[in-house]
C-alpha positions in Angstrom: 40.1 36.2 -31.3 36.9 35.5 -33.2 36.2 32.3 -35.3 33.4 31.5 -37.6 32.3 28.6 -39.8 31.1 29.1 -43.3 28.5 26.5 -44.3 27.2 25.9 -47.8 23.4 25.4 -47.8 23.2 24.8 -51.6 25.3 25.1 -54.7 24.7 27.9 -57.1 23.2 26.5 -60.4 24.3 29.3 -62.6 26.5 27.9 -65.5 28.2 31.3 -65.3 27.2 34.5 -63.6 23.9 35.9 -65.1 24.4 38.7 -67.6 23.6 42.2 -66.3 20.9 42.9 -68.8 18.1 45.4 -68.5 15.3 45.1 -68.0 15.5 42.6 -65.1 13.6 42.0 -61.9 14.7 40.5 -58.6 12.2 39.4 -56.0 13.1 40.6 -52.5 14.4 38.2 -49.8 16.0 35.7 -52.3 13.0 35.1 -54.5 13.0 34.6 -58.3 15.0 36.6 -60.8 13.6 37.5 -64.2 15.7 38.6 -67.2 14.6 39.9 -70.6 17.3 38.6 -72.9 17.5 39.7 -76.5 20.1 40.1 -79.2 19.6 43.9 -78.8 17.9 44.8 -75.6 17.2 48.4 -76.7 15.1 47.5 -79.8 14.7 43.8 -80.0 11.7 43.8 -82.5 13.4 46.0 -85.1 16.7 44.1 -85.4 15.3 40.7 -86.5 17.1 37.5 -85.7 16.3 35.5 -82.6 13.2 36.4 -80.6 13.8 37.9 -77.2 13.2 35.7 -74.2 12.0 36.2 -70.7 13.9 33.8 -68.4 13.0 33.2 -64.8 15.5 31.7 -62.4 15.4 30.8 -58.7 17.7 32.7 -56.4 20.2 29.9 -56.7 20.2 30.0 -60.5 17.9 27.1 -61.2 15.8 27.8 -64.4 12.1 28.0 -63.6 10.5 29.2 -66.8 11.1 30.9 -70.1 8.9 32.3 -72.8 9.2 34.3 -76.0 8.8 38.1 -75.8 6.4 39.2 -78.6 5.8 42.8 -77.5 7.3 46.3 -77.9 10.2 47.6 -75.9 10.0 46.8 -72.2 11.1 49.7 -70.0 10.7 48.0 -66.6 10.2 44.6 -65.0 9.3 44.0 -61.4 7.6 41.5 -59.1 4.4 42.3 -57.3 3.8 41.4 -53.7 1.8 38.3 -54.9 4.8 37.0 -57.0 3.5 38.1 -60.4 5.9 39.6 -62.9 4.9 43.1 -64.0 6.2 44.5 -67.3 5.8 48.1 -68.4 6.1 48.7 -72.1 7.2 51.9 -73.9 3.8 52.0 -75.6 2.0 52.6 -72.3 0.8 49.0 -71.8 1.3 46.9 -68.7 1.4 43.1 -68.9 1.2 40.9 -65.8 2.5 37.3 -65.9 2.5 34.4 -63.6 6.0 33.1 -62.5 5.6 30.4 -65.1 4.7 32.6 -68.1 1.0 32.6 -68.1 -0.4 36.1 -69.1 -2.7 37.2 -66.3 -3.6 40.8 -67.4 -2.9 43.3 -70.1 -4.0 46.9 -69.7 -3.1 50.5 -70.8 -2.0 53.4 -68.6 -4.4 55.8 -70.3 -4.8 57.4 -73.7 -2.1 60.0 -73.2 0.5 57.4 -72.3 -0.5 55.2 -75.2 -0.4 58.1 -77.7 2.8 59.7 -76.5 4.6 56.7 -75.1 6.6 56.4 -71.9 10.3 57.4 -71.4 10.9 55.8 -68.0 9.2 53.3 -65.7 9.8 51.5 -62.4 7.9 48.7 -60.8 7.8 48.7 -57.0 6.2 46.2 -54.7 5.2 47.0 -51.1 3.9 44.2 -48.9 1.5 45.0 -46.2 2.6 43.8 -42.8 0.1 43.0 -40.0 
């Protein structure tokens, strides 16, 4: 017969389970979670009403930061290996944020992407191990 003991290391801080909205980004190994929440996540700028928000939480649900989203439709969010939030926009722009909402970089993916737009995107982080 096998016995085990379940220990609670900390209590989850979510007031309720987080909504499964897209786009979202979860850091590997229990790092922060970023959600782009809007009244209409497909076309938040065209619908009016409340401004979309990026909200960053710890893995236990503790709010870390939030800021208004003032850009076009976001196709993908992801964390870099240096814990920076990377957002890829439908317009072919990439915006990089600190974990606390400071904009660190803003660049385009080239003339063709910016003139035609992007249909799909994915952000992937690969850490180098020594």
